[in-house]
C-alpha positions as CSV (number, residue, x, y, z in Angstrom):
1,M,26.0,0.2,-33.8
2,E,25.3,2.5,-37.0
3,P,23.6,5.9,-36.0
4,V,20.1,6.9,-37.3
5,R,19.3,8.8,-40.2
6,I,16.4,10.9,-41.3
7,A,15.7,11.4,-44.9
8,V,12.6,13.5,-46.7
9,Q,11.9,12.2,-50.2
10,I,10.3,15.4,-52.0
11,H,7.8,14.2,-54.5
12,P,8.6,16.4,-57.6
13,Q,4.8,16.7,-58.4
14,H,2.2,19.4,-58.4
15,T,4.1,22.3,-57.8
16,D,6.9,24.5,-59.2
17,Y,10.6,24.2,-58.7
18,A,10.9,27.2,-56.6
19,E,8.8,25.7,-53.9
20,I,11.0,22.6,-54.3
21,R,14.1,24.6,-53.7
22,R,12.5,26.4,-50.7
23,A,11.9,23.0,-49.3
24,V,15.6,21.7,-50.0
25,T,17.2,24.8,-48.1
26,Q,14.7,24.3,-45.4
27,A,15.1,20.5,-45.0
28,E,19.3,21.0,-45.0
29,D,18.6,23.5,-42.6
30,M,16.5,21.6,-40.3
31,G,19.4,19.0,-40.1
32,V,17.7,16.3,-42.4
33,D,20.4,13.8,-43.2
34,V,19.4,12.7,-46.7
35,L,17.3,14.2,-49.3
36,Y,15.5,12.0,-52.1
37,N,13.2,12.6,-55.1
38,W,12.1,10.1,-57.4
39,D,12.5,9.2,-60.9
40,H,9.3,9.4,-62.9
41,F,7.8,11.6,-65.6
42,F,4.3,12.0,-64.3
43,P,2.8,12.5,-60.7
44,L,2.0,9.3,-58.8
45,Y,-0.8,10.3,-57.1
46,G,-3.0,13.3,-56.4
47,G,-3.8,14.8,-59.8
48,E,-7.5,16.0,-60.7
49,P,-9.5,14.4,-62.5
50,D,-6.4,11.9,-63.2
51,P,-4.6,11.2,-59.9
52,V,-1.4,10.4,-62.5
53,S,-1.7,14.2,-64.2
54,G,-0.3,17.4,-63.3
55,K,2.9,19.4,-62.9
56,H,5.9,17.0,-62.5
57,L,9.6,17.5,-63.1
58,E,12.4,15.4,-63.9
59,C,14.8,13.7,-61.8
60,W,18.6,13.8,-62.4
61,T,18.6,17.3,-63.5
62,M,17.2,18.2,-60.5
63,L,19.8,16.2,-58.6
64,A,22.6,18.1,-60.4
65,A,20.7,21.4,-58.8
66,W,20.6,20.2,-55.6
67,A,24.3,19.1,-55.7
68,E,25.1,22.9,-56.4
69,Q,22.3,24.2,-53.9
70,T,23.3,22.3,-50.7
71,E,26.6,21.8,-48.6
72,R,26.0,19.4,-46.3
73,V,23.4,16.8,-47.0
74,E,23.4,13.4,-48.8
75,F,21.1,13.3,-51.5
76,G,19.8,10.9,-54.6
77,A,16.9,9.3,-56.5
78,L,14.6,7.1,-54.6
79,V,15.0,5.4,-56.7
80,T,16.3,5.8,-60.4
81,C,14.4,3.6,-63.0
82,N,17.2,1.5,-64.6
83,S,15.2,0.9,-67.7
84,Y,15.6,4.6,-68.6
85,R,19.0,5.1,-69.2
86,N,22.0,3.3,-70.5
87,P,24.1,1.9,-67.7
88,D,27.3,3.3,-68.3
89,L,25.5,6.9,-69.0
90,L,24.1,6.6,-65.8
91,A,27.3,5.8,-64.0
92,D,28.7,8.9,-65.9
93,M,26.1,11.1,-64.7
94,A,26.3,9.7,-61.2
95,R,30.2,10.3,-60.9
96,T,29.6,14.2,-62.4
97,V,26.5,14.9,-59.6
98,D,29.0,13.4,-57.3
99,H,31.9,15.7,-58.5
100,I,29.6,18.6,-58.4
101,S,28.3,17.8,-54.7
102,N,31.7,17.3,-53.6
103,G,30.9,13.8,-52.6
104,R,27.8,13.8,-51.6
105,L,25.6,11.8,-54.0
106,I,23.7,8.5,-53.2
107,L,22.9,6.3,-56.3
108,G,19.6,4.9,-55.8
109,I,18.2,2.5,-58.0
110,G,15.5,0.0,-58.9
111,S,13.9,-2.1,-61.8
112,G,10.9,0.2,-62.3
113,W,7.4,-0.2,-62.4
114,F,5.1,2.7,-63.2
115,E,3.7,1.5,-66.5
116,K,2.6,4.9,-67.9
117,D,6.2,6.2,-67.9
118,Y,7.2,3.2,-70.2
119,V,4.2,3.8,-72.4
120,E,4.4,7.7,-72.7
121,Y,8.1,8.0,-73.5
122,G,8.7,5.0,-75.5
123,Y,10.2,2.4,-73.4
124,E,9.5,-1.3,-73.2
125,F,7.6,-2.4,-70.2
126,G,8.1,-5.7,-70.4
127,T,7.7,-8.0,-67.3
128,A,8.6,-7.5,-63.7
129,R,11.1,-10.2,-64.3
130,S,12.6,-8.8,-67.5
131,R,12.8,-5.6,-65.8
132,L,14.8,-7.4,-62.9
133,D,17.1,-9.3,-65.5
134,D,17.8,-5.8,-66.9
135,L,18.8,-4.2,-63.5
136,D,20.8,-7.7,-62.8
137,A,22.6,-6.8,-66.2
138,A,23.2,-3.2,-65.2
139,M,24.7,-3.2,-61.9
140,P,28.1,-4.6,-63.1
141,R,28.2,-2.4,-66.0
142,I,27.6,0.5,-63.5
143,T,30.1,-0.4,-61.4
144,R,32.7,-1.1,-64.0
145,R,32.3,2.2,-65.9
146,L,32.6,4.0,-62.5
147,A,36.0,2.6,-62.4
148,L,36.9,3.4,-65.6
149,L,36.0,7.5,-65.6
150,D,38.4,9.9,-65.5
151,P,38.2,11.5,-63.0
152,P,36.9,9.2,-60.9
153,P,34.2,9.5,-58.2
154,T,35.2,11.8,-55.4
155,R,34.7,8.4,-53.0
156,S,32.9,5.0,-53.4
157,I,29.5,6.3,-54.3
158,P,27.1,4.2,-52.3
159,I,24.6,2.3,-54.1
160,L,21.2,2.0,-52.7
161,I,18.8,-0.7,-54.2
162,G,15.1,-0.7,-53.6
163,G,12.7,-3.8,-53.8
164,S,12.0,-6.8,-51.6
165,G,11.4,-9.5,-53.8
166,E,13.3,-12.5,-51.9
167,R,14.3,-14.5,-54.9
168,V,15.9,-11.9,-57.2
169,T,16.0,-8.5,-55.7
170,L,17.6,-9.5,-52.4
171,R,20.4,-11.2,-54.2
172,I,21.1,-8.4,-56.5
173,V,21.2,-6.1,-53.2
174,A,23.5,-8.7,-51.5
175,E,25.6,-8.3,-54.4
176,H,25.5,-4.5,-55.4
177,A,24.3,-2.5,-52.6
178,D,25.2,-0.3,-49.6
179,I,22.1,0.7,-49.0
180,W,18.9,-1.3,-49.3
181,H,15.5,0.4,-49.0
182,T,12.0,-1.1,-48.8
183,F,8.5,-0.7,-47.2
184,G,6.4,-2.9,-44.5
185,S,5.7,-3.5,-41.0
186,V,8.2,-4.2,-38.4
187,E,7.8,-8.0,-38.9
188,T,8.1,-8.1,-42.5
189,I,11.1,-6.0,-42.6
190,A,13.0,-8.5,-39.8
191,H,11.7,-11.3,-42.2
192,K,12.9,-9.6,-45.5
193,S,16.1,-8.8,-43.5
194,N,16.9,-12.0,-42.6
195,V,16.4,-13.2,-46.0
196,L,18.8,-10.6,-47.2
197,D,21.3,-11.8,-44.5
198,E,20.9,-15.5,-46.0
199,W,21.8,-14.2,-49.8
200,C,24.7,-12.3,-48.1
201,A,26.0,-15.6,-46.9
202,T,25.5,-17.0,-50.5
203,V,27.5,-14.2,-52.2
204,D,29.8,-14.3,-49.5
205,R,29.0,-10.9,-48.5
206,D,29.2,-9.3,-44.8
207,P,25.7,-8.4,-44.1
208,S,26.6,-5.7,-41.6
209,T,28.1,-3.6,-44.6
210,I,24.4,-3.1,-46.1
211,A,22.4,-0.6,-44.2
212,R,18.6,-1.0,-43.9
213,S,16.2,1.5,-45.1
214,V,12.4,2.0,-44.8
215,G,9.8,4.3,-46.1
216,I,7.5,5.3,-43.5
217,K,4.6,7.3,-42.5
218,P,5.1,10.2,-40.3
219,E,2.3,9.2,-38.1
220,R,4.1,5.7,-37.6
221,L,6.8,7.7,-35.0
222,D,5.6,5.3,-32.1
223,Q,6.9,2.6,-34.1
224,A,10.5,3.8,-34.5
225,D,12.3,2.3,-32.1
226,A,10.8,-1.1,-33.0
227,Y,12.3,-0.5,-36.6
228,A,15.4,0.5,-35.1
229,D,15.7,-2.5,-33.2
230,V,15.5,-5.1,-36.1
231,G,18.1,-3.2,-37.9
232,V,16.7,-0.1,-39.7
233,T,19.0,3.0,-39.7
234,E,17.7,5.1,-42.4
235,F,13.8,6.6,-42.0
236,T,12.3,8.0,-45.0
237,L,9.2,10.3,-45.1
238,G,7.6,11.7,-48.3
239,V,6.2,14.9,-48.6
240,T,4.5,16.6,-51.6
241,G,3.4,20.0,-53.2
242,P,1.8,22.4,-54.1
243,N,2.9,23.7,-50.7
244,I,5.4,21.4,-49.2
245,D,5.1,21.1,-45.2
246,L,8.4,19.9,-43.5
247,S,6.8,20.1,-39.9
248,V,6.2,16.8,-40.1
249,M,10.5,16.3,-40.0
250,R,10.5,17.6,-36.5
251,P,9.3,14.9,-34.3
252,W,11.6,12.4,-36.2
253,L,14.3,14.5,-35.9
254,D,14.2,14.8,-32.3
255,W,13.7,11.5,-32.1
256,R,16.7,10.5,-34.0
257,D,18.9,12.7,-31.7
258,T,17.5,10.8,-28.6
259,R,18.2,7.5,-30.3
260,N,21.8,8.5,-31.3
261,R,22.8,9.7,-27.9
């Protein structure tokens, strides 16, 4: 059985970088397994008077800084928006951050959804299906470019794909992902995981090679064992500024240590 891992997603909004940097150091010192940010250009909530206004910092330049700052923890974007960068360029960025970190990057990616990002920065928003089709086309380009780069990545960079659509997204996960990330109840995760297993059978992939990851609220610790019992091995808790409070992580880390004994 794969060990349980606890991740924290530091939402890069409503604060200054000094506070994010402090939280990164604290999280690694606490024993968090994985650090994530997200790939947006504006806050997703909590702004005044507009909920999606306020301080915000860019994803991948931040990941490069985390690569230098940290020593042990794995890290990545939860998730990179495929629409914002040429897939070959993204592969090169990931390879470079992988080298800076000595092999600790997770390449998280998804099809994108936040319309304000697209409109304000001049990307074509399209439709949910067109964005999924773009992700589907990008994944082979990313893996091909990773194989061509000199020097190559220090390891086979784990690919995390976020989403839960049963007809397209989970098929892309089955074909390309090492980690599948989603949200939902225990029952929802169990159902979606079974659908993923079916897609793995269709594309001739061993489903046990894809880790299951869930975003979860801190107060749902009483359900952690139930999630783990249906195959979830990574639990991600989100925190945000202006003052990033990581005290919510401690009970989860204690539970992890007990579960992994």
